[in-house]
N, C-alpha and C positions, 0 to 999 in steps of 0.2 A: 406674884404668884404664877402669872402666865408663863414667864420665862422658865420657872421651875418645872412646870408642866411640859413645856417643849423639850427641856433637857431630859426629863423622865421618858417622854415619848421616843426620843432618840435612843436612849438606852434599851427600851423595849424593841425598837426596830432593829437595833444591833443584835439583840438576843435572838429575835426571830430569824434574822439573816444567818447568824452563826449556827443555830440549830438546823436550819434548812440545808445549809452547805454541808454540815456534818452528816446529815442523813443521806444526802446525795452522794457524798464521798464514800460512806460505808456501803451503800447499795451498789455503786458503780465500781468500787475498788476491785472486786474479783475479775471484772472484765478488763480493767485497765492495768492490772498488776504486771503483766508481761511487758507492757509498753513503757512503764514509768522509768526504768533505768536508761532506756534509749533517749529519753528527752530530759534526763537529769533531775527527775522528780521522785527518785526511789524513796526518799524520806517520807513521802505522803503515805506510803504503804506501811509505815512503821507504827507499832502500837503506842510508842511514846508520843508521836505526833497526834494520834487520835485522842490520847489522854489529855494532852495539853489543850486541844481544841475543846474537849468536854469541860475541863476546868475553867477555861476562859468563858465559855458559854454559861456555866453555872455561876461564876462570880458576877458577870455582867447581869445575869438574871436576878440574882439575889439583891444586888444593889438597886436595880430598877424596881423590883417588886417591893422591897422594903421601903424605898423612898415613897412609892405610891401608897403603901400601907400607912406609913407614918404621917404623911402630909395630907392625904386626900380621903381615902376610903375606909381604913381600919378593917379590911376584910382579909382574913388569913388564907382563904382557899386558893388564891393564885400561887402563894408561896408553897402550899402543900402540893399543888399540882406540879410546880417546877421541881420540887424535891423528888416526888415520885417518878417523874420523867427522867431525872438525872440518875436515880437509883436503877431504874429499869435499863437505861442505856449503859450504865457502868457494869451491871451484872449480866449483860447479855451473853457473855462467854460461858457462864455457868449453866446455861440451859441447852447447850448443844448448837451445832452449826445449822441445823435445819430451821431453827426458830429465829436466827439472826435477823433476817429481813423484817419479820413481824415485830420483833422487839425493838429494832431500830426505828421502825415507823411509829410504834406506840410511844417510845421514849421521846423521840423528837416531836411527835404530835402533841404530847402533854406539855413539853417545854414551850412550844409555839403557842398552844392554847393558853398557858399561864400568862404569857406576855399579852396576848390579845385581850384576855379578861382584865388584866391590869390597865391597859389603855382605856378600855370601855369604862371601867370603874372610876379611873381618874377623871375622865371627861364628864362623867355624870355626877360628879361631886357637887352637891347643892350648897354646901357651906363655903365653897371657894369663890 
């Protein structure tokens, strides 16, 4: 059981890292956009790249959180938190340019919080 918990913690850490990097990417992108083509990283400014990172983050998140739910704690709220963060992140374009930084921070924060909750719930499992 301990190796499963370590594997699940690695997925949670991966999810936290991806969500954090994604938030930093989105917040710093307007500042770095003019420089990206000069250093060969223009694809980083593309919406397709952003969507791929979000999808990878959500898939890793759901795998980690579902594994934690099924094997350890049976609590759904980390999954709800992850889903809400992903929806906010995905729909940020719908709310206008002025709210982007706040929605990015809120969405990424909820995704990170979901992983942190999952780690704590998995570690506190009394039946394991």
